DRENVORO-882667 format. One line per 3 residues: their letters; for each residue z, x, y of C-alpha. Coordinates in pm, 1 decimal, decimal comma. Each point is the difference from the previous one (the first is absolute). Example, Ala and Ser with C-alpha at 12.3 -4.5 7.8 and 13.67 -1.06 7.14 Angstrom:
BEGIN
as> 780,0 1230,0 -450,0; -66,0 137,0 344,0
# end
This chain:
BEGIN
mdy> -4327,4 524,8 -3966,0; -182,3 182,2 279,5; -199,3 192,7 -264,4
lte> -103,3 -320,1 -179,7; -95,2 -163,4 327,0; -220,1 294,0 95,0
atn> -149,2 27,9 -350,9; -112,3 -363,8 7,4; -149,1 27,4 347,4
eqy> 288,4 -207,6 138,5; -123,5 -312,9 -177,6; 191,6 -54,5 -320,5
vla> 365,1 89,4 57,8; 228,1 -263,0 149,9; 272,2 219,1 143,9
grd> 129,3 -205,2 291,2; -88,2 292,6 223,3; -3,8 0,2 380,9
sav> 128,1 -354,2 32,8; 317,3 -153,4 142,9; 6,7 -249,6 -289,3
dtn> 311,0 57,4 -214,1; -78,5 -87,7 -362,9; 369,6 -71,3 -68,4
vat> 4,6 -257,0 278,7; -332,0 -132,8 -129,7; 155,7 -54,0 -342,0
aas> 300,7 -169,3 160,9; -242,7 -228,8 184,6; -147,2 -121,4 -328,4
vig> 350,5 -63,2 -136,7; 93,4 -201,8 309,6; -327,6 -192,2 -21,1
sil> 71,4 -94,8 -360,6; 353,4 -108,6 91,2; -130,0 -216,5 283,0
gli> -270,9 -146,6 -222,9; 257,1 -109,5 -257,0; 220,8 -151,1 270,4
esh> -293,9 -174,1 166,5; -110,6 -154,3 -328,5; 344,8 -159,6 -36,6
kge> 54,3 -109,6 358,7; -43,7 -362,2 -104,0; 327,8 39,2 -186,9
gvk> 174,2 119,1 315,0; -7,5 369,5 -95,0; 56,2 217,8 308,5
isd> 40,7 374,1 28,6; 322,2 -49,2 197,5; 158,6 -194,1 -288,2
ltf> -84,4 243,8 -279,8; 204,0 288,8 -138,5; -211,6 307,9 -72,5
tvq> 82,6 300,9 -214,8; -209,3 307,8 76,2; 37,5 238,4 -294,9
gcg> -86,9 349,1 120,1; 25,1 110,6 362,8; -248,8 280,6 24,0
kvg> -275,7 5,0 260,2; -153,7 -324,6 -123,3; 316,0 -188,0 -96,1
stv> 181,7 80,8 325,1; -302,6 -112,1 200,3; -11,3 -327,4 -195,1
ake> 373,2 -60,6 59,4; -27,8 63,2 374,3; -303,8 -225,8 25,8
lvr> 176,1 -282,7 -183,0; 281,4 18,9 254,4; -250,3 1,8 286,6
lga> -171,2 -307,0 -143,0; 325,6 -194,4 -2,9; 160,0 61,4 -339,1
kkv> 374,8 -45,7 40,7; 110,5 156,0 -328,8; -175,6 308,5 -131,7
qtc> 181,9 193,5 -272,5; -104,8 362,7 -48,0; 59,8 223,0 -298,6
dir> -83,6 365,5 -63,4; 135,1 273,6 -225,7; 11,0 239,0 296,7
ega> 320,2 -26,2 196,7; -60,9 -130,6 350,4; -366,1 -94,4 -54,1
sai> 83,3 -370,3 -19,2; 186,8 3,4 332,3; -270,0 -176,9 202,2
egc> 75,8 -186,6 321,0; 23,8 -374,4 -57,7; 30,4 42,5 -378,6
tpi> 288,7 -7,6 -249,5; 16,8 294,3 -243,2; 85,8 -89,8 -360,8
ddw> 80,1 220,4 -298,9; -165,2 -193,2 -282,7; -321,9 -191,2 58,6
tsa> 2,8 -146,0 -351,1; 323,3 -196,4 53,1; -37,6 -109,9 363,0
scd> -120,8 -355,7 51,9; -316,0 -43,1 206,6; -293,5 -231,5 50,4
flv> -254,8 279,1 30,4; -8,4 330,2 -189,1; -210,9 270,9 165,4
pca> -30,6 301,0 -235,2; -104,0 312,7 190,6; 130,0 275,6 -228,3
nsl> -60,0 121,9 -355,1; -244,9 -156,6 -243,7; 111,7 -195,1 -306,9
ait> 336,6 -79,4 163,6; 4,8 -369,2 -93,4; 85,2 0,5 -368,1
edi> 12,2 -300,4 -227,7; 378,9 3,3 23,8; -9,0 5,9 381,0
akn> -265,5 -274,1 12,2; 206,6 -218,5 -231,0; 338,1 54,5 166,6
fpe> -97,2 36,9 365,5; 227,0 -227,8 212,2; -100,1 -362,6 34,2
gir> -192,2 -107,2 307,2; -278,6 256,8 5,3; -331,8 -162,3 90,7
fct> -238,2 277,0 105,2; -82,4 358,3 -87,2; -250,8 238,8 153,0
gat> 15,0 355,1 128,2; -146,8 347,9 25,4; 94,3 122,4 -348,1
nsp> -287,0 63,5 -237,3; 76,0 -162,3 -336,5; 343,0 -140,9 94,0
fcs> 42,4 -163,4 -343,8; 65,8 213,9 -303,5; -193,2 -237,5 -227,5
pea> -211,0 -317,7 -1,5; 302,9 -172,8 -151,3; 215,5 86,4 301,7
ksl> -263,6 -135,5 235,8; -29,1 -317,2 -209,7; 376,8 -53,7 7,5
faq> -2,3 0,6 379,3; -294,2 -241,5 7,5; 171,6 -234,7 -245,4
rgv> 305,8 -2,8 227,0; -220,6 -131,4 282,3; -46,4 331,2 182,8
fhv> -330,2 28,4 187,4; -125,5 357,9 -25,0; -286,5 152,4 197,9
pes> -126,2 310,8 -182,0; -19,5 347,9 149,5; -380,0 -15,4 0,6
iss> 52,2 -220,4 305,8; 349,3 78,6 127,1; -31,3 379,6 -18,3
aga> -365,4 29,3 97,8; 51,6 93,7 364,6; -87,3 367,8 -26,7
ila> -305,1 -79,6 -214,8; -120,1 -255,4 253,2; 38,0 261,5 272,8
dsv> -202,0 241,7 -217,0; -270,7 -264,0 -22,0; -38,4 7,8 377,4
ewy> -5,7 380,1 -9,6; -281,0 -19,0 -258,6; -197,8 -260,5 192,0
did> 38,6 134,0 355,2; 177,0 332,5 41,8; -32,0 -8,8 380,4
lyq> 169,5 -339,0 18,1; 273,8 117,2 -234,9; 75,4 304,0 212,4
tve> 3,6 -181,3 334,5; 140,5 -345,4 -72,6; 335,6 -111,9 138,7
pnl> 217,7 15,2 -317,0; 155,9 -343,8 45,0; -343,4 -158,5 -19,2
myg> -37,2 154,8 -343,9; 346,7 -114,1 -107,6; -65,0 -351,2 131,2
wir> -325,1 -22,2 -195,0; 167,4 121,6 -318,2; 285,9 -243,8 40,3
nls> -242,4 -287,0 56,7; -200,9 86,1 -314,2; 310,4 18,3 -217,7
qtk> 148,0 -315,6 148,0; -320,4 -192,7 -64,7; -24,7 121,8 -359,3
ark> 365,5 -72,7 -79,1; -33,3 -350,3 139,0; -322,7 -50,6 -197,2
mve> 168,7 104,9 -323,5; 268,2 -267,1 40,2; -262,8 -262,2 81,9
lse> -209,0 87,0 -306,7; 309,1 -4,4 -219,4; 75,7 -351,9 120,8
kds> 347,6 130,1 88,2; 69,5 83,3 -361,6; 158,9 345,5 -23,7
tkm> -115,6 41,3 -361,1; -363,4 -25,4 111,7; 20,4 259,7 278,1
est> -120,0 290,8 -213,2; -308,4 -186,9 -117,3; -114,5 -50,9 359,6
tae> -7,6 371,0 83,2; -359,5 50,8 -112,5; -116,9 -276,2 236,1
vvp> 176,1 158,7 299,0; -42,8 376,3 -42,1; -360,0 101,5 86,8
srt> -223,5 169,9 -253,9; -100,2 365,0 24,5; -360,9 -90,4 79,2
gdp> -144,3 -88,3 338,3; 93,9 115,1 349,9; 336,9 165,0 64,7
igk> 261,8 -235,3 140,5; 27,0 234,3 298,4; -330,4 -139,7 122,6
tfp> 184,3 -317,1 108,2; 241,3 189,3 226,4; -212,5 7,2 320,2
ewi> -69,8 -370,9 -33,7; 374,1 -67,7 -45,3; 79,9 192,6 317,2
een> -249,1 -211,4 193,2; 138,8 -324,4 -145,9; 353,8 106,3 92,9
tqk> -76,6 84,8 360,8; 112,1 -244,2 269,1; -121,8 8,5 358,2
tet> 173,3 -127,4 310,6; 30,7 56,5 371,8; 356,5 135,4 11,4
lii> 213,4 152,1 -273,1; 373,7 -54,4 62,2; 224,1 242,0 -187,5
ggg> 348,3 -145,7 -37,6; 124,9 -355,7 -46,2; 316,2 8,4 206,5
mag> 56,2 -129,4 351,4; -270,8 210,4 166,4; -263,6 -56,1 -267,7
cst> 52,6 -375,9 -20,4; 8,0 -40,7 377,3; -322,7 200,3 30,9
afa> -162,5 -227,9 -258,0; 123,5 -299,2 200,7; -138,8 133,9 329,0
lge> -335,5 98,7 -151,5; -19,8 -336,0 -175,8; 29,2 -179,6 331,7
knv> -311,4 189,0 106,5; -171,2 -80,8 -331,9; -12,1 367,7 -96,1
ksi> -12,5 49,4 -376,3; 254,6 232,9 -152,4; 140,8 123,7 -328,3
lve> 373,6 69,9 -8,6; 136,2 229,8 -269,5; 371,1 25,2 -76,9
rgs> 138,2 246,4 -253,6; 306,4 -217,4 -69,7; 29,6 -306,4 -219,4
sla> -28,4 -244,9 291,2; -50,8 -18,1 371,0; 311,5 143,3 166,5
ppt> 116,5 135,9 -338,0; 366,4 81,7 -71,1; -84,2 371,2 4,8
ass> -98,7 -6,4 368,0; 162,3 -82,0 333,4; -154,4 -341,7 78,3
ngd> 165,9 -172,7 -294,0; 295,5 -233,8 33,9; 138,3 -321,8 140,5
srm> 51,3 107,7 357,7; -90,1 223,6 292,6; 143,1 -40,5 349,8
yrk> -199,7 -99,2 302,4; 136,8 49,7 350,6; -85,6 76,9 358,7
mys> 324,4 190,4 35,0; -128,3 356,6 30,2; 103,1 290,1 218,0
dqf> -371,1 62,3 58,7; -156,3 -285,1 200,2; -339,9 76,2 -153,7
fsk> 116,1 -127,2 -338,3; 168,4 -302,8 154,8; -329,6 -103,1 157,7
mqa> -187,1 83,0 -319,6; 234,0 -228,7 -193,3; -67,1 -288,1 239,7
tal> -374,7 33,2 -66,1; 54,4 35,4 -374,6; 207,6 -318,3 -14,0
erw> -296,5 -196,9 131,4; -213,8 144,4 -278,1; 268,3 -85,2 -255,8
kdv> -43,6 -361,5 107,9; -368,3 32,4 -95,7; 92,2 134,9 -343,6
eek> 243,8 -284,6 -61,9; -247,4 -262,9 118,1; -289,7 130,2 -209,3
sge> 208,5 61,0 -312,6; 200,0 -321,0 29,2; 318,7 196,0 -70,7
tll> 319,2 54,2 195,9; 40,6 376,4 7,5; 232,0 56,8 296,2
qtn> 351,1 -134,6 37,8; 200,1 21,8 321,5; 359,7 102,1 -63,6
gll> 78,9 234,1 288,8; 81,5 370,7 -3,4; 307,6 191,1 108,8
fyg> -1,6 367,4 99,5; 355,0 130,6 8,0; 202,1 315,9 -30,7
edt> 66,4 328,6 175,2; -202,4 172,2 270,2; -193,6 221,0 -240,9
get> -288,3 82,9 229,8; -353,7 -86,6 -109,3; -75,4 -27,7 -373,0
veg> -304,7 -102,0 -204,2; 107,6 -361,5 69,2; 89,7 55,3 367,2
svl> 357,9 -54,2 122,1; 228,6 -278,6 118,9; -8,2 101,2 365,9
gak> -371,1 83,1 -8,7; -80,9 -342,9 -141,5; 221,4 -164,9 260,6
ktm> -188,3 178,5 277,6; -338,9 -111,7 -134,4; 111,8 -359,9 -35,2
enl> 119,6 5,5 361,0; -314,4 169,3 134,6; -231,0 -245,6 -176,1
nle> 216,9 -301,1 84,4; 40,2 -85,2 -367,6; 280,3 -232,4 -99,4
htf> 294,3 181,6 -156,7; 377,9 4,3 -29,3; 207,2 312,4 59,5
fet> 337,3 68,0 -161,9; 208,7 257,8 181,8; 259,5 78,1 -266,4
gnd> 55,7 7,4 -373,6; 253,1 -279,5 37,7; -263,4 -217,8 167,2
lak> -230,7 59,3 -296,8; 267,9 -80,3 -258,1; 86,4 -320,1 183,5
eyp> -363,1 -116,9 5,0; -66,9 108,0 -360,5; 316,8 -44,4 -211,9
slk> -162,7 173,1 -297,0; -30,1 325,1 201,7; 372,0 73,0 -15,3
gce> -70,4 372,3 7,1; -87,5 -27,1 369,7; 355,1 -78,6 106,1
gmp> 146,7 271,7 218,2; -311,7 217,2 -23,6; -177,4 155,1 303,9
ysg> -304,9 -217,4 -60,8; -237,5 -200,3 212,8; -276,9 -231,5 -111,9
vye> -312,6 -182,7 109,0; -137,0 -312,6 -167,8; -355,9 -135,7 2,7
ada> -3,1 -364,9 -105,5; -379,6 -14,2 -43,5; -11,5 280,3 -258,6
ghi> -18,8 -66,6 -372,9; -147,8 113,9 -327,2; -340,3 -2,6 -171,0
ras> -48,7 -83,1 -367,2; -158,4 335,8 -70,5; -168,8 -22,9 -340,6
kac> -111,9 -357,3 63,2; -144,6 101,0 337,5; -217,9 267,8 -162,8
aam> -123,1 -248,4 -259,8; -68,4 -259,9 269,6; -212,4 235,3 211,4
aki> -203,1 106,0 -302,9; -44,5 -362,8 -105,1; -137,9 -93,9 341,1
asd> -256,8 278,9 -34,8; -82,5 -76,4 -364,4; -344,6 -145,1 73,0
vcd> -118,8 341,3 119,8; 260,4 236,4 -147,9; 2,1 94,5 -367,4
vhv> 345,7 121,7 -105,9; 48,5 247,8 -287,1; 360,4 71,2 -106,9
ntk> 100,5 260,9 -258,5; -286,6 200,5 147,0; 58,5 362,3 88,4
lts> -263,4 200,9 183,2; -79,0 339,6 -145,4; -257,7 108,0 255,5
lki> -124,9 -96,9 345,3; -317,0 163,7 123,0; -132,4 -30,3 355,4
hee> -373,2 23,7 62,0; -254,8 -93,7 260,6; -47,0 -355,3 -129,3
gvt> 370,8 -75,5 -35,5; 258,5 65,5 -271,2; 1,1 -2,6 -379,3
att> 322,4 -43,9 -195,3; 70,3 28,3 -370,4; 293,8 -167,7 -168,9
edg> 203,7 106,2 -301,3; -164,1 -281,7 -197,1; -351,4 123,9 68,1
lti> -96,3 -239,9 279,3; -220,6 138,9 276,2; 33,7 -154,5 345,6
ean> -256,8 65,1 271,0; 90,0 -105,2 354,7; -115,9 54,1 354,7
nav> 347,4 119,6 95,0; 359,2 15,4 -120,9; 350,4 -77,3 122,3
vaa> 272,5 213,4 -154,7; 324,5 -200,3 -3,3; 162,2 172,4 -294,9
gpw> 352,7 52,8 135,3; 172,2 294,5 -169,9; -317,3 73,8 -196,0
tns> -204,2 47,8 319,8; -33,6 375,8 -19,6; -116,8 -2,7 -361,3
vle> -282,9 -236,0 102,1; -88,8 209,3 304,0; -3,1 314,1 -209,8
sag> -238,4 -154,9 -253,9; -233,7 -85,0 289,0; 9,0 352,3 137,3
lpk> 181,3 -116,5 313,4; 293,1 190,3 153,1; 342,8 -111,6 -112,4
lnl> 248,2 -139,2 251,9; 355,8 114,5 54,6; 161,4 -304,2 -159,1
kvw> 338,8 -18,0 -165,0; 114,3 -240,7 -269,2; 353,7 -134,2 18,5
eiq> 193,7 -155,3 -285,5; 141,4 -312,3 166,4; 271,1 -180,6 -195,2
wah> 110,3 -361,0 14,2; 191,3 -242,8 -216,1; 104,9 -359,6 -52,9
yrv> 365,9 -99,1 21,3; 163,0 -317,2 -126,2; 190,7 -202,6 257,3
kks> 153,8 -344,1 40,3; -216,7 -236,9 200,5; 289,0 -71,9 231,2
vaa> 7,8 369,7 91,7; -377,8 42,0 9,0; -25,1 -274,2 263,1
sip> 132,4 238,3 266,3; -184,6 315,2 -111,3; -273,6 66,8 257,3
qaf> -318,5 196,7 -42,9; 117,3 326,0 147,8; -51,3 371,9 53,4
hfr> 311,6 213,9 22,2; -26,9 326,6 193,2; 273,9 250,6 -66,1
kgq> 42,4 373,7 -20,5; -24,5 130,3 -354,8; 327,6 29,4 -184,9
seq> -123,7 285,2 -220,9; -296,7 233,2 -47,3; -181,8 -259,3 -212,8
dgg> 77,0 -289,7 236,0; -283,6 -64,1 245,8; 203,7 -267,4 178,1
lyy> -253,0 -285,9 5,6; 88,8 -307,9 -208,8; -148,2 -348,4 -2,1
vfp> 72,0 -338,1 -151,9; -222,0 -304,0 -54,4; 150,4 -349,4 -17,8
esa> -2,1 -199,8 -320,0; -305,8 -196,2 119,3; -204,3 321,4 -31,7
tes> 69,0 44,5 -371,5; -227,5 -215,3 -215,8; -49,0 213,8 -309,1
lve> 354,3 -50,5 -133,2; 122,4 -337,4 -119,8; 374,9 -57,0 -29,8
ddd> 129,7 -239,2 -267,7; 327,8 -62,7 181,4; -54,2 -244,5 287,6
dyt> 276,6 169,0 199,2; -172,8 340,5 3,5; -312,2 163,3 139,8
yvk> -127,7 350,3 81,7; -58,3 221,4 301,6; -215,7 308,9 27,9
vgv> 153,7 321,9 132,6; -183,2 327,5 51,6; -4,8 335,5 174,3
dfa> -264,8 129,5 237,0; 26,5 367,4 -78,0; -150,4 215,9 -273,1
sgg> 189,2 36,2 -326,3; -190,2 302,8 -125,3; -105,0 172,1 319,0
dle> -357,9 42,0 117,8; -238,7 -11,1 -296,2; -362,0 113,4 26,8
gme> -128,8 -270,8 -234,0; 86,8 -211,3 -301,8; 12,3 277,9 -261,5
sfd> 378,4 39,0 25,2; 85,2 -351,6 120,9; 303,0 -143,0 -178,6
yeg> -0,7 -378,8 -34,3; 358,5 19,8 -125,8; 107,8 126,1 341,1
sqt> 324,7 177,0 78,3; 334,1 -105,4 -142,8; 164,8 151,9 306,9
vle> -198,2 -228,7 229,0; 87,2 -303,7 -213,3; 366,3 92,5 34,1
lmd> -44,4 34,4 377,0; -160,5 -343,9 3,7; 283,1 -149,3 -204,6
gwv> 249,5 161,0 234,7; -177,6 -138,2 305,0; 7,6 -350,1 -149,8
aeh> 369,9 31,0 -80,6; 73,1 114,3 356,1; -225,7 -228,6 202,6
lpd> -50,9 -299,7 -230,0; 330,4 2,0 -192,2; -44,0 -351,1 -138,7
ved> -334,5 88,9 -163,0; 38,6 64,7 -372,8; -172,2 220,4 -259,1
rve> -338,1 171,9 17,2; -217,4 -160,9 -267,8; -319,5 205,4 17,4
sft> -148,4 283,7 202,0; -345,6 130,2 88,3; -168,0 305,0 149,7
spy> -322,8 -37,8 197,6; -236,1 269,5 132,3; -33,9 -4,1 379,1
tmt> -266,8 219,2 159,3; 128,9 164,3 316,3; -135,4 203,1 289,8
dds> 210,1 247,2 195,9; -26,6 -207,1 319,1; 32,7 -341,1 -175,1
yfv> -337,5 -119,5 131,2; -260,0 -130,4 -244,1; -336,2 155,0 -73,7
mdk> -290,3 -232,3 86,3; -314,9 201,5 50,8; -337,1 103,7 -137,6
lsd> -5,4 326,4 -192,4; -377,4 4,6 -29,5; -289,7 -225,9 94,3
kva> 44,8 -184,0 -329,7; 377,7 3,0 -57,2; 292,4 -150,5 192,4
vfs> 363,7 38,5 -98,9; 326,8 -184,6 45,5; 315,0 178,7 -106,7
ggs> 345,7 104,5 113,0; 134,9 -352,6 44,7; 342,0 164,8 38,5
gra> 181,2 -314,0 -111,9; -103,4 -199,7 306,2; -360,6 -104,2 -64,3
fkf> 17,1 -318,8 -209,1; 93,8 -226,2 290,2; -330,2 90,2 170,4
apl> -216,6 -57,2 -310,3; -276,3 -235,4 126,8; -32,1 202,4 319,4
igd> -24,0 322,5 -200,5; -279,7 -161,4 -199,6; -180,3 -81,2 325,3
cma> 35,9 361,2 111,6; -134,3 137,7 -327,2; -292,8 -242,0 6,0
sli> -82,2 106,7 355,7; 2,4 366,0 -101,7; -232,8 -48,3 -293,0
lgd> -235,2 -238,8 182,0; -3,1 184,9 332,5; 147,5 -295,8 192,5
esp> 255,3 12,6 280,0; 353,5 25,5 -136,3; 254,3 -269,4 95,8
vel> 257,4 278,8 43,5; -20,8 337,2 173,6; -29,5 240,5 -293,8
erf> 49,8 335,8 169,3; 363,1 34,2 -107,9; -109,4 -66,2 -360,4
sas> -264,5 274,6 -3,0; -33,2 213,0 -312,5; -55,1 304,4 220,8
rsv> 360,0 0,4 129,9; 161,5 338,5 -43,7; 281,3 -141,7 -215,6
lqt> -257,3 -110,5 -259,6; -161,4 338,6 -45,7; 94,3 176,5 -320,9
pka> 75,6 373,7 18,5; -337,7 68,9 -163,0; -184,6 -211,1 257,1
qke> 187,9 163,9 287,0; -88,7 343,0 -136,2; -369,8 -92,2 -24,9
v> 3,4 -120,4 362,0
# end
């Protein structure tokens, strides 16, 4: 190839040389575009990617990329099949042995040519509606293709669905410098858009008649004369570039509260969230409830909570939603010393010093008498302190409410993963996995456990952050029992090596996502506040299944302390981003980039105030809170590499 390139004076050989563009991924992009075009053309019939069953036949470089992308885009059932053992084992997918006998809505052939015979086309399981993929000549004969069409299967040919690498070559032919320097995801986004448009056009021209699809191909596929299609690529990049004042990376508590605070100042922003929604289930801000309280061992956080509660009133007033519910909070248990959540005696001292209303229980028997459901307290060397003004926040709804308030000046993009973040004199430029370019004056990184991957892409030093697998569950309980279950934190010394000793329970009023058919029953939420899998460096090895040992510890705690609570009905594992000193990170890492991270399981209650702090950092205003203790330059946040460089 090098010889041919040199022999033709580097003009006539399209070798994909000296470029980060992966032609396999480019081909997968054209397959995905064709899939999306077919789905889009049938959206009037209620066709959604999340409702379809896909079969990806062939899991090589292209097929595996297609399968992973389908999962990322929201497909709930992706079947994978490959003759090589283990190749079809793709995260989020279901391996199958025989693609010809497995029912599906969408067949995606990405393996050998001529695989769809007349017999297969005739006897393929009922329900198939679409077919397109990376395979060249997937049908063994025109008769096989016709049989599929007569069965109502809409097929987009490989001249469109497998054209990704050729389209990339077209850019290489038209502008070799652009091809060698472009951010790859811009190329993939362009390819996907072209294929999606053509697939949709085919269905439109066929008048939604599958038997007419083949006859429309000539009207959709461009002729060999005229300018190369690659000539349209620079124009597409420009059309798919959005500009704003602030780019917010992350749609959890910190990102949504930053959008809220900037919106109050009429600052335009774009918020990108890699998950399927704001506060997605894969991140830590999701759920029915988070505690709020002034009951801290550290008076600083007690005072910070008082200020934040005033700002929560603003959020509720402007959104028209009730997001906070007062139901009190009990700290009880042994004298464990200070933990990530404080301690019973430390909280008592703060409440006394700040003259905050509270009730103190001197013994375990006193606690059991006040709260009949906490029978496990009887005879134990416990004390407790109760804050009547504490309560819980409707977490997911609070994130949505803050973003909604800011919606006039904040454009939200979900299912949007950044692949690069570049800092320059004028501001920042980000590229997404879908090929969108975002140009902003500055950026706020609020990416939780994905923080360091974003910082690394921007060429900024990583922070010493740890990711904890935090487990929690819902338990079924009679309403008569639930009536005396308080919102509570239990501090005790660990009973085993895996037992971190911190347990909590939310009352039934804090569980909205489960609906009980039996009028006599309801649910309570129980969780642990210690890591299941130790300190993780990031999300690469995060296990959403959690630890069975920790679930058993949780069940045992319920049996001991809430003996009248019944079975665990479901469990979850959430990623919490931690710092070694349990203080957040709220700081600027460069003139153009500010970061919030390391919420350490205690940040949500301060959300609107955190948004104010982040807005002040990015705008250069005075912060409503002293930020020194949240500095990114603290020694505990320096990675070994950074410490060595210093």
